[in-house]
N, C-alpha and C positions, 0 to 999 in steps of 0.2 A: 587539874583543870581550873579550879578556882584561883590558884596562884597565877596561872597564865592569863586568865581573864583580868585579874587585878593588875598585873604588869602591863597588859595591853591598854587598859584604861589610863594607867599612869603615863605611859608613853604618849597616848593621844593628848593628854592634858599638857605635857611638856611641849609637844609639837605645836599645839594651839597657841601656847604662850610665846614660843619662839617666833611663830608667824606674825604675831601681833606686835612684836618688838620692832622698833625702828633701827635701821642699819647705821647706828651712831658713828662707828669707826670709819665707815666708808664716807659718810657725810662730812665728818671732820677732815678727812684727807682731801676731799674735793674742795671744801672751803679754804683750806690751807693752801692748796694749789692755785686757786683763783686769787687769793690775797697773800702772796708771799711776803709782802711788806707789813702784814699785820703784826702788831706787837704781841697780841694774844688772841687765841681763838678758843671759845668754850662751846661745846655742843652737849645738850642734855635732853632728856625726854621726861614726860610726865603725863598727867591727865588734866583736862579742864572740864568743868561742869556747865551744862546749859540748863537753864530753868525750864521746867516742863509746865504743863497745865496744873492748876491747883489740884492737889491730891495725888499727883503723879510724881514719882521720883525724878530727880534731875538726870538728864542724859550725860554720860561720860564720853568724852572724846579724847583721842590721843593728842598730845601737844609736843611740838619740837621747839626747843629754845636754842637759838644761836646768838652768841655774843661775840662781837668783833671789837677789838681795841686797836684803833688805827691812828695814824698821825694826821690824816686828812679826812674830811667829811665825804660821805657818799651822797650823790644826788638822789632825789626822790625816785626818778626813773630807774636808777641802778639798784636801789633798795628793793623796789617792787619786782624787778627782774630776778633778783636774788631770792626773794621770798617765793616767787612762782616756781623757780627752779628747785628750791629746797622742798617745796610741797610735792612736786612731781617725784623727786629722788626718794623722798620718804614714803611715797605711796599714799599720801593723805588726799582727801577729797576736797577739803576746804582750806583756802589760803589763810583763814583765821586760825587754823590749827598750827600755824608757823609764827612764832614770835621772834622777831629779829631786833636785837639791840646793838646799835653802833655807838661805841664810846670813843670820843676823840681825846687823844693825849694832850695834856697841857704842854705848851711850849716851855722848854727849859730856859730859864732866865740866866743870863750870864752874870757872874758876880765880878764886880770890879772893885779893886781896893784903891783907896786914896793914900798917897804917901804923906806922911806927916812932915811938916817943915820944922826944922829946929831953929 
């Protein structure tokens, strides 16, 4: 009976952890589908802390980080729409829990060679 109780407690802990994890693979696939032209897409999760009242521990909140490496910039409205969609998809309550970084690729400079005159 003690062993069963121990295993049930362990199962509940695993289920709680699983529920609190963000669906990173599904989010990655959705971002990749929305931005097929992206040079690179990175999706990760972590935690951020919010300062509490003096003497209280800082509150921990889940954090979703999405990095897009694109050739062209995104407009402010498009970035905000993407952040709101990511927040909803990840099941987060605050848009501040989503950090979106859009990196723009440097244009490739063409190399020209000059012919030497003899």
